[in-house]
Residue, then its C-alpha position, 0 to 999 in steps of 0.5 A: m240831817a242837813l244833807l237829808i233835807s237837801r236831798v228831799r228838797k232836790e227830789n221834790r224839785n225834780q218831781r214837781w216839773k214831771p207832771t206838768l211836762v206830761w200834761r203839756v205833752k198830752a195837751y199839745t198832742t191833742v191840739f196837734g191831732i185835732m189840727v191834723l184831722t181838721f186839715t185832712s177833712l178840709g182837704f177831702l172836702y176840697i177834692y170832693e167839691l173839685g170832683s163835683e164841679l168837674l163832673a158837672a162840667i163834663k155832664k154839661g159838655r155832653a148835653e151841649n154836644q148832644e144839642w149841637e149834634s141834634l141841630q146839625s142833623k136837622 
């Protein structure tokens, strides 16, 4: 009888931590996934802003070049 009780207690101890481990793994996976998505979107936003600034500088350079050419032709 004592052996049966000790087996039941051991099984209960082993089963107690399994659900908490599963929930913790799911929670950490969710948090890590959100962090990855956040940093990825920030990276794309940085690239987009950098590209916009580069295009604006190119357009400004072309406009200034055209003005310079028109002043030289006069």
